[in-house]
C-alpha positions as CSV (number, residue, x, y, z in Angstrom):
1,M,97.7,61.3,76.0
2,M,100.7,61.0,73.5
3,R,100.5,65.1,73.3
4,K,101.8,64.9,77.2
5,L,104.1,62.2,76.6
6,L,105.9,64.4,74.2
7,G,105.3,67.0,76.6
8,S,107.5,64.7,79.0
9,L,109.7,63.8,77.0
10,K,111.2,67.9,75.9
11,L,111.6,68.7,79.8
12,A,113.1,66.0,79.7
13,L,115.4,66.6,77.0
14,V,115.1,70.4,79.0
15,L,116.9,68.8,82.6
16,F,120.1,66.8,81.1
17,V,120.9,69.7,79.2
18,F,121.2,71.5,82.0
19,N,122.6,69.2,84.8
20,F,124.8,67.6,82.2
21,G,126.5,71.1,82.0
22,L,126.5,72.0,85.2
23,A,127.7,68.5,86.0
24,K,130.5,68.6,83.8
25,A,132.0,71.9,84.6
26,S,132.1,70.9,88.9
27,D,133.3,67.8,87.3
28,D,136.5,69.0,86.2
29,P,138.7,71.4,89.0
30,L,140.2,73.3,85.2
31,P,136.9,72.9,82.9
32,K,138.1,72.9,79.4
33,K,136.9,73.2,76.3
34,Y,134.1,71.5,75.2
35,I,130.9,71.1,73.1
36,Y,127.6,71.9,75.8
37,P,124.3,70.5,73.9
38,S,123.3,72.9,71.3
39,I,121.9,75.6,73.2
40,E,120.1,77.0,69.9
41,M,118.7,73.4,69.7
42,L,117.0,73.4,73.0
43,R,115.6,76.8,71.8
44,F,114.2,74.8,69.3
45,K,112.3,72.0,70.8
46,V,111.0,74.9,73.3
47,M,109.2,76.9,71.1
48,D,108.0,73.5,69.5
49,L,105.5,72.6,71.6
50,K,102.6,73.2,71.4
51,D,99.3,75.3,72.7
52,D,98.0,73.2,75.0
53,E,101.8,73.0,76.4
54,E,103.8,73.9,79.5
55,F,107.3,74.2,80.0
56,K,107.7,73.5,83.1
57,F,111.3,73.7,83.6
58,K,112.3,76.4,86.3
59,P,116.4,77.8,85.9
60,F,115.5,80.3,88.0
61,E,116.0,77.9,91.1
62,N,119.3,77.3,90.2
63,W,120.4,80.8,90.6
64,S,120.7,80.7,94.8
65,P,122.4,77.4,94.7
66,L,125.0,78.9,92.8
67,M,125.3,81.7,94.4
68,T,125.7,79.9,97.2
69,E,129.1,78.2,95.8
70,V,130.0,82.1,94.6
71,R,129.3,83.0,98.1
72,S,131.3,80.2,100.1
73,G,133.9,80.9,97.7
74,S,134.5,76.7,97.2
75,L,133.7,77.4,93.7
76,E,137.2,78.2,91.1
77,R,136.3,81.3,89.4
78,E,136.2,79.6,86.0
79,V,134.2,76.9,86.8
80,A,131.7,79.8,88.6
81,V,131.9,81.1,85.7
82,T,130.9,78.2,83.2
83,K,128.2,77.7,85.5
84,M,126.4,81.1,84.7
85,K,127.3,80.4,81.0
86,E,125.1,78.2,81.2
87,L,122.2,79.3,83.1
88,V,122.4,82.5,81.8
89,N,121.8,81.0,78.7
90,L,119.1,79.2,80.1
91,L,116.4,82.2,81.4
92,K,116.8,83.3,78.3
93,V,115.4,80.6,76.9
94,F,112.8,80.3,79.2
95,S,112.2,84.1,79.2
96,E,111.5,83.3,74.8
97,S,109.0,81.0,76.0
98,G,106.3,82.3,77.6
99,D,104.6,85.2,78.2
100,I,107.0,87.4,79.0
101,G,107.5,90.8,78.2
102,V,110.7,92.6,76.7
103,Y,111.7,96.6,77.9
104,S,113.5,98.7,76.4
105,E,116.0,101.0,77.9
106,S,112.7,104.0,77.3
107,E,110.6,102.5,79.3
108,W,112.6,101.5,82.8
109,V,111.4,103.4,86.2
110,F,113.1,105.1,88.3
111,P,113.4,102.4,91.1
112,V,112.3,104.4,93.9
113,S,108.8,105.7,94.2
114,G,108.4,109.1,94.1
115,Y,111.7,110.1,94.4
116,D,114.3,111.3,91.2
117,A,117.6,111.4,90.6
118,S,118.2,114.4,91.9
119,S,118.5,112.0,95.0
120,I,121.3,109.5,93.2
121,G,124.5,109.7,96.0
122,G,127.9,111.8,94.6
123,V,127.8,114.4,91.5
124,N,127.2,113.5,88.6
125,G,127.1,109.8,89.6
126,S,130.6,109.9,91.6
127,G,128.6,107.2,94.1
128,Y,129.8,104.7,91.0
129,R,133.0,103.3,91.9
130,P,133.5,100.0,89.9
131,G,137.3,100.0,91.1
132,G,139.2,96.4,90.9
133,F,135.5,94.8,91.3
134,D,135.6,90.5,90.4
135,F,131.3,89.2,90.5
136,F,133.0,86.0,92.1
137,T,135.6,86.9,94.6
138,S,133.9,90.6,95.9
139,G,136.1,92.8,97.5
140,S,136.0,95.6,100.1
141,G,136.0,99.2,99.5
142,I,134.7,99.0,96.3
143,H,131.6,100.1,95.3
144,P,130.2,99.3,91.9
145,A,126.3,100.5,92.4
146,H,124.4,103.5,93.1
147,D,122.9,104.7,96.4
148,I,119.6,106.6,96.6
149,F,118.3,108.5,99.2
150,I,115.2,109.0,100.7
151,R,114.4,111.8,103.2
152,D,114.9,109.6,106.2
153,R,116.1,112.2,109.4
154,D,115.5,109.9,112.4
155,Q,116.6,106.4,110.0
156,D,112.4,104.4,110.5
157,C,112.1,104.0,107.0
158,I,109.4,105.9,106.6
159,D,109.2,109.7,104.5
160,D,109.5,112.5,106.1
161,I,107.2,114.6,104.1
162,T,104.7,111.7,103.1
163,G,104.8,110.0,106.6
164,K,104.8,105.7,104.8
165,S,107.2,103.7,103.6
166,V,108.7,104.7,100.4
167,E,108.4,101.4,97.4
168,I,111.3,99.7,96.0
169,L,110.5,99.7,92.0
170,S,112.0,97.2,89.0
171,M,113.8,99.3,87.4
172,S,113.0,97.0,84.4
173,G,111.2,93.7,83.4
174,G,112.5,90.5,83.8
175,I,112.2,87.3,86.4
176,V,113.4,87.4,89.8
177,V,115.7,84.7,90.4
178,E,116.8,85.4,93.9
179,T,115.4,87.3,97.1
180,R,116.5,87.5,100.7
181,I,114.1,88.1,104.0
182,G,114.9,87.9,107.8
183,W,117.2,90.3,107.9
184,S,118.7,90.6,111.5
185,P,121.8,92.5,112.9
186,E,123.3,89.5,114.7
187,M,124.1,88.4,110.9
188,D,127.5,89.6,109.3
189,T,125.2,89.7,105.5
190,R,126.2,93.5,103.7
191,G,123.3,93.5,101.5
192,G,120.4,92.3,104.2
193,N,117.2,92.2,102.8
194,F,117.2,92.2,98.7
195,V,116.3,91.7,95.4
196,Y,118.0,90.0,92.5
197,V,116.7,90.3,88.9
198,F,117.4,88.8,85.5
199,D,117.2,91.2,82.9
200,N,115.6,89.8,79.4
201,Y,116.9,92.6,77.1
202,T,120.2,92.7,78.5
203,E,120.9,89.8,79.8
204,G,122.0,91.4,82.9
205,F,120.7,90.9,86.7
206,F,120.1,93.8,88.4
207,Y,120.5,93.8,92.9
208,Y,118.1,95.9,95.3
209,A,119.7,95.7,99.0
210,H,118.9,97.2,102.1
211,M,115.2,96.9,101.8
212,K,113.3,96.2,104.5
213,E,110.4,94.0,103.2
214,V,110.8,92.3,99.9
215,F,106.7,91.1,98.0
216,V,108.4,89.0,95.2
217,K,109.2,85.4,94.7
218,V,112.3,83.2,92.8
219,G,109.5,82.7,89.6
220,E,108.0,86.0,89.8
221,I,107.7,88.0,86.8
222,V,108.3,91.7,87.3
223,A,107.4,94.7,84.6
224,P,109.5,98.3,85.0
225,G,107.4,99.7,88.1
226,S,106.3,96.6,89.8
227,V,106.8,96.4,93.7
228,L,109.6,94.5,94.7
229,G,109.8,96.3,98.3
230,T,110.4,98.3,100.8
231,M,112.6,101.0,101.2
232,G,115.3,99.6,104.7
233,R,118.0,99.6,106.7
234,T,119.2,95.7,106.3
235,G,122.2,94.3,105.8
236,L,126.1,96.0,107.9
237,N,126.4,98.8,105.7
238,A,122.6,100.2,105.9
239,Y,122.4,99.1,109.8
240,P,124.4,101.7,111.8
241,S,122.9,105.4,112.2
242,R,126.2,106.7,110.5
243,S,124.4,105.7,107.0
244,P,121.7,107.8,105.7
245,T,118.6,105.2,104.4
246,H,118.7,104.6,100.7
247,L,118.5,101.7,98.2
248,H,121.2,100.1,96.6
249,L,121.1,99.0,93.2
250,M,124.1,97.5,91.3
251,Y,123.5,95.9,88.0
252,V,126.2,93.4,86.0
253,K,126.0,92.3,82.9
254,S,126.7,88.8,81.2
255,Y,129.9,88.4,79.4
256,E,130.0,84.9,78.8
257,G,129.0,84.1,81.9
258,D,131.4,86.6,83.2
259,L,129.4,88.9,84.9
260,Q,130.5,92.5,85.4
261,P,129.8,95.3,86.4
262,E,128.0,98.5,84.4
263,D,127.4,101.4,84.8
264,V,123.8,102.7,85.2
265,Y,123.8,106.2,85.7
266,Q,122.9,107.8,82.6
267,E,119.9,105.1,82.6
268,L,118.7,106.3,85.7
269,L,117.9,110.1,84.5
270,N,116.1,108.8,81.4
271,S,114.1,106.7,83.9
272,K,110.1,107.0,84.0
273,I,109.2,108.5,87.2
274,T,106.6,107.5,89.9
275,N,103.9,109.5,92.7
């Protein structure tokens, strides 16, 4: 009984830390520098859990609500960055608290099954054009990502040679923090069906867009090569016939909550190929 009570108190502490931080940021339209409860203290509390106790807090469930606010434009940028910083810190703590693998770049897998770097759009990675991309305010005409194309002349999302669907694989390990399914041409979203994965090694996020099917759910733990879904043509940028069938792959890294795009072309070149 005492052990269960202790576990409940620890969970309450974690929830208080996270909710206090988010409430503080959202109440102050121009947040000043204030001291959050120590993330290191939270880390020690989590690591002190007994073998038969669970860390039940699920910070990955807070990504979608935050992104809803970001996409609607209801948050000032400074507030959004502050909230993202707290969320990334808690995702790190969560990753360290459980049996979640950590995979370096040398273990990463090419994200389109049966294909390799020769399928990347542009010349020597020239398709990556970050321009003035800002994760929290977006922008048109900017492409901080790589497009990876498949053999699909009739645009049915089936490989012309194998006659099969093409699997989209997680390039890194980590935690699924967002998925979207059910896209239709009437919707105004550019990415269509997609998956966001938090990579606990680099503390960044991979974005896989234009998928047909999504097989994973929020909170699912993935390793390099885990199947996320299948190649598709969903989203305003992929649905038109002028667009060859491709995966849109973006990576953003957190710098104190400010998510900045980074080019993973070299990592794609060095990644492991699957059949």
